[in-house]
C-alpha positions in Angstrom: 0.0 0.0 0.0 2.9 2.4 0.7 4.4 1.8 -2.8 1.0 2.4 -4.3 0.7 5.7 -2.6 4.0 6.8 -4.2 2.9 5.5 -7.6 -0.4 7.5 -7.3 1.6 10.6 -6.3 3.7 10.2 -9.5 0.5 10.2 -11.6 -0.9 13.4 -10.0 -0.2 17.1 -10.4 0.9 17.5 -6.8 -0.6 19.3 -3.9 -3.0 22.2 -4.7 -0.9 24.7 -2.6 2.4 24.3 -4.3 2.2 21.6 -7.0 4.7 19.4 -5.0 4.2 15.7 -5.4 4.0 14.7 -1.8 3.0 11.6 0.2 2.1 12.0 3.8 2.5 9.1 6.1 0.0 9.4 9.0 1.2 7.4 12.1 1.3 7.5 15.9 5.0 6.4 15.9 5.7 8.3 19.1 3.6 5.7 21.0 2.8 2.6 18.8 5.5 0.1 17.7 3.5 -0.9 14.6 3.5 2.7 13.5 7.3 2.9 13.9 7.6 -0.1 11.5 5.1 1.5 9.1 7.1 4.8 9.1 10.4 2.9 8.5 8.9 1.1 5.5 7.5 4.4 4.3 11.0 5.9 4.3 12.6 2.9 2.5 10.0 2.8 -0.2 10.0 6.6 -0.5 13.8 6.5 -1.2 12.8 4.8 -4.5 10.8 7.9 -5.5 13.1 10.9 -5.2 10.6 13.1 -7.2 8.1 12.7 -4.4 8.5 14.6 -1.1 8.1 12.4 2.0 6.0 13.9 4.9 5.4 12.1 8.2 2.7 13.3 10.5 1.5 12.1 13.9 -2.2 11.5 13.5 -3.6 13.8 16.2 -1.5 16.7 15.1 -2.3 15.9 11.4 -6.0 16.3 12.0 -5.6 20.0 13.0 -3.2 20.6 10.1 -5.6 19.1 7.7 -8.4 21.3 8.7 -6.2 24.4 8.8 -4.4 23.8 5.5 -5.9 21.0 3.4 -4.4 22.3 0.2 -0.9 21.3 1.5 -1.7 17.6 1.1 -1.6 15.5 -2.0 -1.6 11.7 -1.2 -2.0 10.2 2.3 -1.1 6.8 3.4 -1.9 5.3 6.8 -3.4 2.3 8.6 -7.1 1.4 8.3 -8.0 2.8 11.7 -6.4 6.1 11.2 -7.6 6.3 7.6 -11.2 5.8 8.8 -10.9 8.6 11.4 -9.2 11.0 9.0 -11.5 10.4 6.1 -14.6 11.1 8.2 -13.0 14.3 9.4 -11.8 15.3 6.0 -15.3 14.8 4.5 -16.3 18.0 6.2 -13.9 19.9 3.9 -15.7 18.8 0.8 -19.3 19.0 1.9 -19.9 16.1 4.2 -19.8 12.3 4.2 -22.2 12.1 1.3 -19.4 13.5 -1.0 -16.4 11.5 0.3 -15.0 8.3 -1.2 -12.9 5.7 0.5 -10.4 3.8 -1.6 -8.7 0.8 0.0 -6.0 -0.2 -2.5 -3.7 -3.1 -2.1 -1.2 -4.8 -4.4 -3.8 -7.2 -5.9 -7.2 -6.0 -4.9 -9.1 -2.8 -4.1 -12.4 -1.8 -2.6 -14.1 1.5 -3.2 -17.0 2.9 -1.1 -18.6 6.0 0.3 -16.8 6.7 3.5 -20.1 6.6 5.3 -20.6 2.9 4.3 -23.9 1.5 3.1 -26.1 3.6 5.4 -28.9 1.0 5.6 -31.0 3.1 8.0 -31.6 5.5 5.1 -32.5 2.8 2.5 -35.5 3.6 0.4 -36.2 7.0 2.0 -34.9 9.1 -0.9 -33.1 11.3 1.6 -29.4 10.7 1.1 -26.8 12.0 -1.3 -25.7 9.4 -3.8 -22.6 11.3 -5.0 -20.1 9.5 -2.8 -21.3 6.1 -4.2 -21.1 7.4 -7.8 -17.6 8.8 -7.2 -16.5 5.5 -5.6 -17.7 3.8 -8.8 -15.6 6.3 -10.8 -12.5 5.5 -8.7 -13.2 1.8 -9.1 -13.5 2.1 -12.9 -10.2 4.0 -13.1 -8.4 1.5 -10.9 -9.7 -1.5 -12.9 -8.8 0.3 -16.1 -5.3 0.8 -14.9 -5.0 -2.8 -13.8 -6.4 -4.2 -17.1 -4.7 -1.5 -19.3 -8.2 -0.6 -20.5 -8.6 3.0 -21.4 -12.3 2.6 -21.9 -12.7 1.9 -18.2 -10.5 4.8 -17.3 -12.5 7.1 -19.6 -15.8 5.8 -18.1 -14.5 6.7 -14.6 -13.5 10.1 -15.8 -17.0 10.5 -17.4 -18.8 9.7 -14.2 -16.7 12.2 -12.3 -17.1 14.8 -15.0 -20.9 14.4 -14.9 -20.9 15.0 -11.2 -18.7 18.1 -11.6 -21.0 19.4 -14.2 -24.0 18.8 -12.0 -22.5 20.5 -9.0 
């Protein structure tokens, strides 16, 4: 997953603030041994991508920095638990959980979903925003297109996102 974060950064235009390709590793390595290992692997993998700036942030401090300066960040990599917490918080920056997509990407498999999950309590009530699910579908199409070298799938994902942008 760490290597994938750097690969994604290489495909992007960099952070909105400064155009810098940057991967931020979100950990709690001042307390948790597993996070220390995660940060060490992050540094090792990052050395293979000299064009991408490495940034390490302790999760609790990161949450305040994200709210105060979201445009500084480009690609984030972290554990599932911290990722779940941070994506819920970050969804506020883009209009709420109905707009936010979760991408869980591994070496072989990936899963895309609205960060709010399936929200079964709202099923059939015509009260919820479907944009996050549509954007998750777009991300999934692009990921699959990249895996299968199928530009049709990539373009389909781009078309879904483009339609949402046009609507908004």
